[in-house]
N, C-alpha and C positions, 0 to 999 in steps of 0.2 A: 624909860618908856619912849618908844619911837613912834612918832606920828607920821603917817603916810599922807602926803598931800597929792591928791589926783591932779594931773596936768590937765589944763583945759582942752576940751575936744577940738580937733582941727575943723575949721569950717568946711562944709562940703564944696567940692570943686564944681564950678558951674559947667554944665554940659554945653555942647555946641548949640549956639542960638540959631534957630531957623529964620531965614530971612522973612521979613514981614510980607504977607500977601502970597507966599509960596506954599503950595499944597504938596502933600506927599506923592511919591512916585506911583502910588496905587491909583491916583486920579489923573490920568493923562488929559491934557487939554484937547479941545476939539481940533485945534490947529495941528497938533502933533499927529493925531489920527489921520487927518486929511493929508498931511505931508507924507506919512508912511504909505498911504494908498495911492496917492497921485504921483509921487516921484518916479516910480518905475515907468508909468505911462508917459511921463514927460521925457524921460531919457530915451525911450524908443520911438517917440513921435517923429523925429527927423526922418527916419527911414520910411515910415508910412506916408509922411508928407511928400517926400521926394518920389515915392512910388506912385502916389496919386497924380502928381504933376507929370512925370515922365513915363508912367506906365498905364494907369487907368484912363487918363484923359486922352492920350493918343489912340487907345483902343476904341473908346467911345466915339471920338471924332472920325476915325477911319470908318467905323460902322455907319455913321451919319453920311459921310461922303459917298460910300458905296451905294446908297439909296438914291443918288442923284446922277444926272448927266452933268458932270462937272468939267468945265473947260479951263484952259490956262488963264484966261482973262478974269476968271471969277464968276462967269455966267453959269448958273446952275438951275437945273429943272428936276423936280422930284419925280422919279420914275419907279419908285418902290423896288420890287425884286427883279426888275427887267435885266439889270446887269448880271445877276446870278443866273437867271434863265438863259441868257445869251452865252455865259461862260460854260454852262453845262453842255451846250451844243457846239462849242468852239473846238474844232479839231486841233488848232494850234496849242490851245491850253492843255488839252489832254496829251498831246505829244510832249509838252514840257513836263507834265506829271509823270509820264512813263519814263522819260529820261532821268528825272530826279530819283524815282524809285529804283531804277536800274543801277545808277551810279551809287546810290545809297547802299544797296545790298552788296554790290561788288567791292565797295570800299570798307564798309563797317564790319562785316563778318570777319574778313581776314585781319583787319586792324585789331579787333578785340582779342582774337585768338593769338595773334603774334604778341600783343601786349601782355597777355597772361603768361605765355611761355617765357617771354623775355624777363618779366618780373620774377618768375620762379627761378630763372637762371641767375639773376642778379642777387637773389636772396641766399644763394649758396656762398660758401667760403672759398673764394677764388682770389688769385693774385690780381692786384690792381682793381679791386671791386669798386672803390670810390671813383676811379677814373672812368670806368664803364658806366657807372650810374650817372655821372655828370655828362658823359658823352651822348646818352640817349636824349638829352634835352637840347642838344645843339640844333637839330632841325626846327625846334619850336621858336628859337630866338632868331632864326634866319628870316629875312624878309620874304613875304609871300610873292612879291614881284620877282625877286631873284630866283626863288624856287621855280616859278612858272617859266621864266626865261630859260633856265637850265634844262628843265624837263621838255620844253618845246624843242630845244636843240637835240636832246637825246632821241626824241621821237620824230626827228626830221626825216622826210622821205628819201632824200638823195644822199645826205652825209650824216645822218643820225647814227649814233652808236648802237642803238637797239637793232636797226635794220642791218647794220654791219655784222652784229653778232648772229642774227638769224640767218644771214647770208652764208655763214660758215657751215650751216646745216642744209643748204640748198633752198632756203625759203626766199621767195621773191620779195622785193622791196614793198613795204606796205605804206600806203598813204594814210596815216593814223587819223587825220582830221576828216577824211572823206566819208568814212563808214561809221554807223552808229556804234557797233560793238567795239571797234578799234579805238574810237575816241573815248568811250566809256572806260576802257582798260587804261588808257594813258592818264586820264584825269583821276581815276581811282588810285593808281600807283602814286600819283602826286599827293593825294590826300593821306594815303597810308604812310608815306615817308615822313610827312610833317607831324602827324598826330599819334602814331604808334608809341613813341617814346613818352609822350605826355600821359597817356593812359597807363603805360607800364609803370611810371613813377607813382601814380595814384594807387595802383594795385600793390606795388612793392611796399608802400607805406602801410597799407592795410595788413600785408603779410607780417610786418614787423610786430604787430600787436597780438599775433596768435601765440599763446603760451607754448614755450618749448617743451613743457612737460608732456603735452599731448603727443608730440613726435617721439619723445623718449619712451613713453609707455607703449606706443604703437611699434617702435623698433624692438622693444623687449618681447612683445607678443609675436614678433616675426613678420610684421608688415613691411613690404618692400617700399622703396621711395615712391614708386609710381602709385602704389595703393594708398600711401599716406597723402599723396597729392590729391587724389580723387575723393578720399574719405575724410580728410581733415581740412586741407587747404581750401578746396572749392566750396564746401559748405560754410566755412568760416568767412569766406570772402563774399558771400551772397549779397549783403547790403551794398558793398562797394561795386560789385559787378552790376547790380541794378542801377547804381548811380552812373557808372561809365556808359551803360547802354542808353540811359536817358539823355545824357549829354551828347553822345554820338548820334542819337536819333534826331535831336534838335539841330545839331550842326550839319548832319547829312541832308536833311530835308530843306534846309535853308542854304544849300550850296550855291555859292555865287562867285567868289574871287577866282578860284582855280579855273573853271570853264571860261570865264571872261578873259583871263590872261592867256589861256591856251588858244582862244579864238583870235585875240589881237584885233578884234573889230569892234569899234565903239557902238555899232548898231544893236548890240545885244541879241543878235539873231541866232547865235549858237551854231554856226556853220551855214553852209549854202542852203541846206534843207532843214535846218533846225535840228540836226541829229544829236546835238548835246546841249540844247537850250534847256535850262532849268526853270522852275517856277519863279524863283527869285529874279532871274534874268527877264522872264516874261513880264513880271510886275514892273520892273524898271523901264523896260521898253515901252509898255503901254502908258506909263506915267510921264516919262521924261523925253521920249522920242515922239510918241503919238499924242501926248498931252491929253489923254483920256483918264483923268484922275479917278472918276467914279468907277470905271471898269477895272483899273489897277487896284483900287481899294477893295472891290469885291473879290478879286483874285487873291489879295492878301488875306482876307478872312477865310477863303477856302483853303489856303495854305495853312492857316492856323488850325482849321478843322482836320486837315491831313496830318499835321504834327500830333494833334491830340489823339487821333485814332492810332497812329503809329506807336505812340508812347504807351497807350493802353495795351496794344497787341504785344509789344515787347515786355511790358510788365507782367502780363499773364504768362509769358514764356519763362522769363527769368526768375519769377517767384517760385518756380518748381525746382530750382537748383538747390540741392541739399535738403529737399523736403519742403512741403508747403507750410505756410505760417498758419 
C-alpha cells in the first residue's frame, strides 16, 4: 500500500509594495494638473514678454509722443490731435505718401510676377538647378550700400551704362535723379533686383509641397503645362502668395534705405524738390533733423494706418486667387 504525502503548498509571492503615502495614477495631484496647464504658457511667455517690451510699449509711447509738441531737450506740451491735423494739410507729407505709393506699385507688382515665374522655372528639371537656386539668393546677401552705389553709377547721367544703352537707340541722356518718374524707376529696379530672388525661393519652397499626382492626373487628362500652372500651381500657392504680398506691402511702404543711398544726401530731402522722398524719410527728417518728435511720431502712426489699409486692400485682392475661402 502506497501512501501519497502531499508536498506543502508554496507560500504566495509578495506583490510589489506600493510606497507609503503614494496614491494610484487615477488620482493626480493638484501640482501635476497645475504643471500640465501652466508649463505651455511658461514656455511661450518669453516671446510675449519681449513683444510687450519691444513692440507694444514703443507703439504706445509713440502714440503718447504724437499727442505732444515734443522738442529735443525734453520740453513737451500736450497738443492733442494738432499734429495729425497739421499733417493732413501738409503738402510735403502728402508728396512723400504719393512717392511711397508710386514706388511701391512700380516695384512690388513686377517683383512678385517675376518671382512667381522664376520659381516656376526653377521647379522644372533643368541642368544646374541647384546652382541657379543658390544664385537667386546672391542679391539678398549683398550689402544694401554696395547695391545702391552700383545702381547709382548705372543710372549716372553722363557715364551711366543705362544712358549709354539708351543712347544706342537715339535716346538723349536722362538725369534719373531730377524727375519724379525717372527716380521712381531707378529705385524700383534696385528693389526688384534685391528682393525678387527672396520671394522666388519662398514660392519655390511652397511649390515643392504640391503633390506630383495632381500634375500627372492633369497631364493624363490632356492639360498643357500652362493650364496646369494656372489651374493647379496658382490655386495651391494662394496662402504663400498672400504671405509674400503682405511682406512686400510692409517692406514697400516702409521704403527707406534705397532712396536714401540713391540720394546720397544726409538731409533726407529725397531730391531737390522731394521727388523721391518716402514717408520713412519724412519721419526721420522731422525727428532727427528738425527735432520735432511729436510731429514725426504722428507721421509714424499715419504710416502705420497706411500699411494697414494697404494690407487689407491686397488681402481682399489676393484672397480671390484660386477661388474665395
